[in-house]
matplotlib code that plots the C-alpha trace (Angstrom):
import matplotlib.pyplot as plt

x = [22.8, 20.5, 19.1, 20.5, 17.7, 19.2, 21.6, 21.3, 20.6, 21.5, 20.7, 20.7, 17.0, 16.6, 19.7, 20.2, 19.6, 19.8, 16.0, 15.6, 17.2, 16.3, 17.3, 16.6, 15.5, 14.5, 10.9, 10.2, 11.1, 7.9, 8.1, 5.4, 5.1, 6.2, 8.8, 12.2, 15.5, 19.1, 22.2, 25.8, 27.2, 30.3, 32.4, 30.7, 27.3, 23.9, 21.3, 17.7, 15.0, 11.2, 9.7, 7.3, 6.9, 7.6, 7.7, 8.2, 10.1, 11.3, 13.5, 10.5, 10.6, 6.8, 3.6, 3.3, 6.4, 4.8, 1.7, 3.7, 5.8, 2.6, 1.8, 0.1, -2.3, -2.7, -3.7, -2.5, 0.1, 2.3, 2.5, 5.3, 8.2, 10.6, 11.5, 11.8, 14.3, 12.5, 13.1, 11.5, 12.9, 12.0, 12.0, 12.8, 12.5, 15.6, 14.5, 17.9, 21.6, 23.2, 26.0, 24.0, 25.6, 23.1, 25.2, 23.4, 24.0, 26.2, 25.3, 25.9, 25.7, 23.9, 20.4, 19.2, 16.2, 16.5, 16.5, 13.7, 16.0, 17.2, 13.6, 13.1, 16.2, 15.0, 11.6, 12.6, 11.1, 14.1, 14.2, 16.8, 14.4, 11.2, 11.6, 8.0, 6.8, 3.1, 2.0, 0.0, -0.1, 2.2, 3.5, 4.2, 7.0, 8.1, 6.4, 6.9, 9.9, 11.2, 8.2, 8.7, 6.3, 7.3, 5.6, 5.1, 5.6, 5.2, 6.6, 3.4, 4.7, 4.1, 0.5, -0.8, 1.7, 3.8, 5.8, 2.8, -0.9, -4.1, -4.8, -7.2, -8.5, -10.3, -11.8, -15.1, -17.8, -18.9, -15.5, -15.6, -12.1, -12.0, -13.7, -11.9, -8.5, -9.3, -10.4, -7.3, -5.1, -7.1, -7.1, -3.3, -3.1, -5.3, -3.1, 0.1, -1.1, -2.4, 1.1, 3.4, 4.3, 3.9, 1.2, -2.5, -5.1, -8.9, -11.2, -14.4, -16.0, -19.1, -21.2, -22.7, -23.6, -26.1, -24.7, -21.1, -19.5, -22.1, -20.4, -16.7, -16.1, -17.4, -15.1, -15.4, -16.5, -15.9, -12.2, -10.3, -7.2, -5.2, -6.3, -5.4, -2.0, -1.5, -2.4, 0.2, 2.8, 2.3, 2.7, -1.0, -3.8, -6.8, -9.2, -11.8, -11.7, -11.7, -13.5, -16.3, -19.4, -22.2, -24.4, -27.8, -30.0, -33.3, -36.7, -40.2, -41.7, -39.2, -39.3, -36.0, -36.7, -33.7, -33.1, -30.7, -30.2, -29.0, -31.2, -33.3, -32.2, -28.5, -29.1, -30.9, -28.0, -25.5, -27.7, -27.7, -23.9, -23.8, -22.2, -25.1, -26.6, -29.3, -28.5, -30.8, -30.3, -32.1, -32.1, -30.9, -27.7, -27.2, -28.3, -24.7, -24.6, -27.5, -25.2, -24.4, -28.1, -27.5, -24.2, -25.7, -27.6, -26.3, -26.1, -24.3, -25.6, -25.0, -28.6, -29.0, -25.8, -27.0, -30.3, -28.4, -26.0, -28.9, -30.4, -27.2, -26.4, -29.8, -30.8, -34.3, -36.9, -34.5, -33.5, -34.0, -35.4, -35.0, -37.0, -37.1, -40.8, -40.4, -37.6, -40.0, -42.7, -40.4, -39.1, -42.7, -43.1, -40.2, -41.7, -44.9, -45.5, -44.2, -41.8, -41.5, -41.2, -37.5, -35.4, -32.9, -34.4, -31.3, -32.6, -35.4, -38.7, -37.9, -34.7, -36.5, -38.9, -36.1, -34.5, -37.7, -38.1, -34.5, -34.7, -38.1, -36.7, -33.5, -35.0, -37.8, -36.0, -36.8, -33.3, -34.2, -36.2, -37.7, -35.6, -33.2, -34.9, -32.9, -30.9, -27.4, -26.0, -23.0, -21.1, -21.3, -20.3, -17.2, -16.3, -16.8, -16.2, -13.7, -10.6, -7.4, -8.0, -11.8, -13.8, -17.0, -19.1, -21.8, -24.6, -25.9, -26.7, -30.5, -30.5, -31.2, -28.3, -28.9, -29.1, -26.0, -24.1, -25.3, -24.3, -20.9, -20.4, -21.4, -19.0, -16.1, -16.6, -16.8, -13.5, -11.9, -13.2, -12.0, -8.5, -8.4, -10.3, -10.8, -9.9, -9.6, -6.2, -6.8, -7.6, -6.1, -3.0, -4.4, -8.0, -8.6, -11.8, -12.9, -15.2, -16.6, -18.2, -16.2, -17.7, -20.8, -18.9, -15.8, -16.5, -15.0, -18.4, -19.5, -20.8, -17.8, -19.5, -20.3, -19.3, -18.7, -16.3, -14.5, -14.3, -12.8, -10.3, -9.2, -8.7, -6.8, -4.5, -4.1, -5.2, -1.6, -0.5, -3.6, -3.5, -6.7, -6.2, -8.5, -9.0, -11.1, -12.7, -14.5, -15.2, -13.6, -10.6, -11.0, -14.3, -12.7, -11.7, -8.1, -7.1, -8.4, -6.7, -3.6, -3.0, -3.2, 0.4, -0.7, -2.7, -4.2, -5.6, -7.9, -9.6, -11.2, -12.2, -10.4, -12.3, -11.2, -7.5, -7.5, -8.1, -5.3, -5.1, -3.3, -1.0, 2.2, 1.4, 3.2, 0.8, 1.3, 0.3, -2.7, -3.8, -3.2, -5.6, -8.4, -7.9, -6.8, -8.4, -10.3, -7.7, -5.2, -4.1, -1.4, 0.1, 1.9, 3.6, 6.5, 8.6, 8.4, 10.8, 8.3, 4.6, 3.9, 1.3, 0.1, -2.4, -4.2, -6.3, -10.1, -11.4, -11.2, -14.5, -18.1, -19.1, -22.8, -24.2, -24.6, -21.2]
y = [-28.8, -26.7, -28.5, -27.3, -27.0, -25.2, -22.5, -18.9, -18.3, -14.8, -14.4, -11.5, -11.1, -12.0, -10.7, -10.7, -7.2, -5.7, -6.4, -9.9, -12.9, -16.1, -19.7, -23.0, -26.0, -29.6, -29.9, -32.4, -29.8, -28.4, -24.7, -22.1, -18.3, -16.7, -19.5, -18.1, -19.3, -18.2, -17.7, -17.5, -14.1, -11.9, -11.7, -14.7, -13.0, -14.6, -13.0, -14.0, -14.1, -14.6, -16.6, -14.7, -16.6, -20.2, -21.3, -24.7, -24.8, -27.5, -27.6, -27.5, -24.3, -24.2, -25.9, -27.3, -29.4, -31.1, -31.8, -33.5, -35.5, -37.0, -38.8, -35.7, -35.1, -38.4, -37.9, -41.3, -40.8, -43.7, -42.4, -40.0, -40.0, -37.9, -37.2, -33.5, -31.9, -29.8, -27.8, -25.1, -21.7, -19.3, -15.5, -14.4, -10.9, -10.0, -9.4, -8.7, -9.6, -10.6, -8.1, -5.4, -6.2, -5.6, -6.2, -8.8, -12.4, -14.2, -16.7, -20.3, -19.7, -22.5, -21.8, -23.5, -23.8, -22.0, -23.1, -21.7, -19.1, -18.0, -17.5, -15.3, -13.3, -12.9, -11.6, -9.5, -11.8, -12.5, -11.5, -8.8, -7.3, -7.4, -5.5, -5.6, -9.0, -9.6, -12.9, -12.4, -16.0, -18.6, -19.5, -22.8, -23.1, -25.8, -29.2, -32.8, -33.6, -30.0, -28.5, -26.0, -24.0, -20.6, -18.3, -14.8, -12.0, -8.3, -5.4, -4.2, -0.6, -0.8, -2.0, 0.0, 2.8, 4.7, 3.9, 2.9, 2.5, 1.1, -2.0, -2.5, -6.0, -6.8, -9.9, -11.2, -12.2, -15.8, -17.2, -16.2, -14.9, -11.1, -11.0, -14.2, -12.8, -9.5, -11.2, -13.4, -10.3, -8.5, -11.4, -11.7, -7.9, -8.3, -11.2, -9.2, -6.1, -8.2, -9.6, -6.8, -4.0, -0.6, 0.6, -0.3, -1.1, -1.2, -2.3, -1.3, -3.7, -3.2, -6.3, -5.8, -9.4, -11.6, -12.5, -13.1, -11.2, -11.5, -14.3, -13.6, -14.3, -17.9, -20.7, -22.4, -25.9, -27.1, -26.0, -28.9, -30.4, -29.3, -25.7, -25.9, -27.2, -24.3, -21.8, -23.6, -23.6, -19.8, -19.2, -18.0, -19.1, -20.8, -19.0, -16.4, -12.7, -11.4, -8.4, -8.1, -5.9, -6.2, -3.4, -4.0, -1.4, -0.7, -1.8, -1.2, -4.4, -7.2, -10.0, -9.0, -5.3, -5.2, -5.1, -8.0, -11.4, -12.8, -15.3, -13.6, -16.3, -15.5, -11.8, -12.5, -14.7, -11.9, -9.4, -11.6, -11.8, -8.0, -8.2, -7.0, -3.5, -1.8, 1.5, 4.3, 7.9, 10.8, 14.2, 15.8, 13.7, 13.8, 17.2, 18.0, 15.0, 16.1, 16.5, 12.7, 12.0, 13.7, 11.8, 10.0, 12.9, 14.9, 18.5, 20.5, 23.9, 23.1, 24.0, 20.8, 21.6, 25.2, 23.9, 21.4, 24.1, 26.4, 23.8, 22.6, 26.3, 26.6, 29.5, 30.8, 28.5, 25.6, 26.6, 24.1, 21.3, 17.9, 15.4, 14.3, 14.9, 18.5, 18.9, 17.7, 20.1, 23.0, 22.2, 22.1, 25.8, 26.7, 24.9, 26.9, 29.5, 32.8, 31.1, 32.3, 35.7, 35.2, 38.1, 35.7, 34.4, 33.5, 29.8, 29.6, 27.7, 25.3, 24.4, 23.6, 21.5, 19.4, 19.2, 18.0, 15.2, 14.0, 14.2, 12.5, 9.6, 9.5, 9.3, 6.9, 4.0, 3.0, 3.7, 7.4, 7.5, 10.0, 9.1, 6.5, 4.1, 0.9, 1.8, 3.4, 6.1, 5.0, 8.2, 8.0, 4.3, 5.1, 8.1, 6.2, 2.5, 2.0, 0.9, -1.1, -4.5, -4.0, -4.9, -3.2, -5.0, -2.8, -4.6, -2.7, -5.6, -5.1, -1.4, 0.5, 2.1, 5.6, 4.5, 2.3, 5.4, 7.5, 4.8, 4.5, 8.2, 8.7, 6.1, 7.3, 10.9, 9.7, 7.9, 10.9, 13.2, 10.8, 10.8, 14.6, 15.9, 13.0, 13.9, 10.3, 9.1, 5.5, 6.3, 3.5, 4.4, 2.7, 2.3, 0.0, 0.6, -2.4, -1.5, -4.0, -3.0, 0.2, 1.1, 2.2, 5.0, 5.8, 4.8, 6.8, 8.2, 9.2, 12.8, 15.1, 16.9, 13.8, 14.3, 10.6, 10.5, 13.6, 11.7, 8.7, 10.7, 12.5, 9.1, 7.7, 10.8, 11.8, 8.7, 7.3, 10.3, 10.1, 6.3, 5.6, 2.7, 1.7, -2.0, -1.7, -4.4, -4.4, -6.6, -4.4, -2.2, -0.2, 1.3, 2.9, 6.5, 6.9, 8.9, 6.2, 3.2, 5.3, 5.9, 2.2, 1.0, -2.6, -4.1, -7.6, -9.1, -12.1, -13.9, -11.5, -11.6, -10.8, -7.6, -6.2, -7.1, -5.3, -1.9, 0.6, -0.3, -3.5, -2.1, -2.5, -6.1, -8.7, -10.2, -13.7, -12.6, -10.8, -14.1, -15.9, -13.5, -15.0, -18.4, -18.0, -20.3, -19.5, -18.9, -17.5, -13.9, -11.9, -9.3, -6.1, -4.1, -1.6, -3.8, -6.8, -7.1, -8.8, -9.6, -12.6, -15.3, -16.1, -18.6, -18.6, -21.0, -20.9, -18.5, -19.5, -17.9, -19.3, -19.8, -19.7, -21.9, -19.0, -17.4]
z = [-9.7, -11.9, -14.9, -18.2, -20.8, -23.8, -25.1, -26.0, -29.7, -31.1, -34.8, -37.2, -37.0, -33.3, -31.4, -27.7, -26.1, -22.7, -22.4, -23.8, -25.2, -27.1, -26.5, -28.0, -26.1, -26.7, -27.9, -25.1, -22.4, -20.8, -20.1, -19.5, -19.6, -16.3, -15.7, -14.8, -16.3, -15.8, -17.9, -16.7, -17.7, -17.4, -14.2, -12.7, -12.6, -13.5, -15.7, -15.1, -17.7, -17.5, -20.3, -22.4, -25.7, -26.8, -30.4, -32.2, -35.5, -37.9, -40.9, -43.3, -45.4, -45.6, -44.4, -47.9, -47.2, -44.3, -46.4, -49.1, -46.7, -45.2, -48.5, -49.9, -47.0, -45.2, -41.5, -40.5, -37.8, -39.1, -42.7, -43.3, -45.8, -43.7, -40.1, -39.7, -37.3, -34.7, -31.7, -29.5, -29.2, -26.4, -25.9, -22.3, -20.8, -18.7, -15.0, -13.5, -13.1, -9.9, -10.4, -12.2, -15.5, -18.3, -21.5, -23.7, -22.9, -25.4, -28.1, -27.0, -23.3, -21.4, -20.1, -16.9, -14.7, -11.3, -7.7, -5.5, -4.0, -7.4, -8.6, -5.5, -6.4, -10.0, -9.1, -6.1, -3.5, -1.2, 2.4, 1.5, -1.1, 1.1, 4.3, 5.4, 4.2, 3.4, 1.9, -1.3, -2.6, -4.1, -7.5, -9.2, -11.7, -14.1, -14.6, -13.6, -11.5, -12.0, -10.4, -7.5, -5.3, -3.9, -1.4, -2.9, -0.5, -1.2, 0.8, 2.6, 2.4, -1.4, -0.9, 2.1, 2.3, 2.8, -0.3, -2.4, -1.9, -3.2, -5.2, -8.2, -8.9, -12.2, -13.8, -15.2, -12.9, -12.1, -11.1, -7.4, -7.7, -7.3, -3.9, -2.8, -3.6, -2.0, 1.2, 1.1, 1.1, 3.7, 6.1, 5.7, 6.5, 9.6, 10.8, 10.1, 12.0, 14.9, 15.5, 14.4, 16.7, 15.1, 12.8, 13.4, 10.8, 10.5, 7.7, 6.1, 3.6, 1.5, 0.8, -2.7, -3.8, -2.1, 1.4, 0.3, 3.2, 5.9, 7.8, 7.4, 11.1, 10.8, 9.6, 6.2, 7.2, 3.6, 3.5, 2.1, 3.6, 0.6, 1.1, 4.8, 3.9, 1.5, 4.3, 6.5, 3.8, 3.4, 7.1, 7.4, 9.7, 8.1, 10.6, 9.5, 10.2, 13.8, 15.5, 12.9, 13.2, 10.6, 9.5, 7.8, 6.2, 8.0, 6.5, 7.7, 6.4, 6.1, 8.6, 10.3, 9.8, 7.4, 3.6, 3.2, 1.5, 4.8, 6.6, 9.4, 11.8, 11.1, 11.6, 14.9, 16.1, 15.2, 17.1, 20.2, 19.9, 19.6, 16.2, 14.1, 13.9, 11.8, 10.2, 9.2, 8.0, 9.7, 8.1, 11.4, 11.3, 7.5, 6.2, 5.4, 3.0, 0.8, -2.2, -2.1, -2.9, -6.3, -7.2, -10.2, -11.6, -14.5, -13.5, -16.3, -15.1, -11.4, -10.5, -8.4, -6.6, -5.9, -4.4, -2.2, -1.0, -0.3, 2.0, 3.6, 4.5, 6.1, 4.0, 3.4, 5.0, 5.6, 9.1, 11.9, 9.8, 11.5, 9.3, 5.7, 5.5, 6.6, 4.0, 1.2, 2.4, 2.5, -1.0, -2.2, -1.2, -3.4, -6.4, -6.4, -9.0, -7.7, -5.4, -1.8, -0.1, 0.5, -0.7, -2.3, -5.5, -7.5, -7.8, -10.3, -9.6, -12.5, -10.8, -7.5, -9.4, -10.9, -7.5, -5.9, -8.4, -7.8, -4.0, -3.7, -5.8, -3.8, -0.3, -1.1, 0.5, 4.1, 5.3, 5.2, 8.5, 11.0, 14.0, 15.4, 17.8, 17.9, 14.8, 14.4, 12.3, 10.1, 10.5, 14.3, 14.2, 12.2, 14.4, 17.6, 17.0, 14.2, 16.0, 15.4, 13.9, 13.7, 10.6, 9.6, 7.0, 5.5, 3.6, 0.6, -1.7, -1.7, -1.9, -5.2, -7.0, -5.7, -2.1, -2.5, -3.7, -0.8, 1.7, 0.1, -0.1, 3.5, 4.8, 2.6, 3.8, 7.5, 7.1, 5.5, 8.3, 11.0, 9.6, 9.1, 12.1, 14.5, 18.1, 19.4, 20.4, 19.1, 15.5, 13.4, 11.4, 8.3, 7.3, 4.4, 2.3, 0.3, -2.6, -5.0, -8.3, -8.4, -11.8, -9.9, -8.2, -10.3, -13.9, -16.8, -17.6, -14.1, -13.9, -13.5, -10.7, -8.7, -5.1, -4.7, -7.6, -6.2, -2.8, -4.5, -6.5, -3.3, -1.6, -4.6, -4.8, -1.1, 0.7, 1.0, 3.1, 5.3, 5.8, 3.8, 1.5, -1.4, -2.3, -5.5, -7.5, -10.9, -13.9, -16.5, -15.7, -18.8, -17.6, -14.5, -14.2, -15.2, -12.1, -9.7, -11.3, -12.2, -8.5, -7.6, -7.0, -7.3, -10.1, -10.1, -13.3, -13.3, -16.1, -18.6, -22.3, -25.5, -26.1, -22.7, -23.2, -26.5, -24.7, -24.1, -20.4, -21.4, -24.1, -22.0, -21.0, -23.3, -25.8, -24.5, -21.0, -22.5, -24.1, -20.8, -19.1, -21.2, -19.7, -16.1, -13.7, -10.4, -7.7, -10.1, -10.7, -12.5, -10.2, -11.0, -8.2, -8.1, -5.9, -8.3, -11.2, -13.4, -13.6, -11.4, -11.8, -8.3, -6.9, -3.6, -1.5, -1.1, 1.6, 5.2, 6.1, 5.6, 1.9, 0.9, -2.0, -4.3, -3.4]

ax = plt.figure().add_subplot(projection="3d")
ax.plot(x, y, z, "-o")
ax.set_aspect("equal")
plt.show()
């Protein structure tokens, strides 16, 4: 039988409404925000409420009364002239009613804790509510002997389509939570699409910090027995990712001929196992992506864009160019006083000179090479090797910001082209693109004409219909372009600071939940999803793949 913890209290100033109600409870009863309670209502129905705020009150009319009753300010616990009557009263947000009755609950009705199945019913987590279950963590509710643990499942159609798509995950750095939670969800998705008949799914990850994701197919030898038990309780395997291919940026001088934080010995071992590949960009294969090199440049008059289009259309002297060096030499001709002998002179010399400076800076990295020898082209890899259940991990951690943007833009465009124009018969139904540090590519102050921003906006707004799903991560949600985060059906909030939660992005989150965001622990997130009837505070185990000391 459910434990009764109090009664509904409807007063003149704090009445029960169709949205919320108050109840008093004994001051010794331990409750927390996000706990679910129930009240018997009309026609044998049950109204569920999610706790938002807990207050303690006594019969003292003022704080001065308490001061006087403690012998005028004595802090000795044994000194006190009066025992005050005290209680806790709680505000709960209505999450639903079993019979769809939303008239206010009545004063004096008993309030009880819920059984696990009732909690699922209250939050929309029952088997009847979730038709395509995907595990996204677990929640713990109540304390002491009342404590219960519940597996949290979402309808995958509201996360990776077709009913909803994309997820945005935010939280301050240093807690190893954003990437870990993303990988937890992605591994659960890979497991689901491996065993389910129907849609197929592939994955593309960007490694942007150290070597965090450069061994995700190797087991975590330090995974505790408690974490293994959590995986088992959730119905998930505690094994690492499967079918992984790693891509490292080419370098002329580094020991392993790559620019990476990964150990050369690890890279060589992956190469021997045919899991690691070195990527490079030749002009012949990437001339149509020249605009991506200018993604971070302000171009209010569109002069840089005009120069890029002139080259990509092979106008003037830019026909049949195959190498970056030849490109630079040809641009030099257009920067000389008097220009060239071309009939078309709509682009001024000063514009070419600005374009020359930007391009020379953008292609200074070793990944922009003359030709492919033992290296691969990322666009070709996506077009030819991205298949169901495969994971591509692209390392960009040691690249400069401009080159990182180019790599990301190239991969995003290749995925988009594959889904739109690919002629293979084994193109995955869903392709999930995991992007850490989204602020680099889609911040609210990104240049409006940035081709990478345009690509991300297109994925956010049209990706659901194409089967391109964005898993985006950043420290501060408020810094991300409104159209990107606005099109994410699922939001995950990790620990952040008080300044961030004061921003307009958090205005619709109850104040007590905002305050909780400033003190969430690693392995803990607050989730919002259209299929859930309330915000949910979920926890998840440590990653099942190899962890590095600095990860």
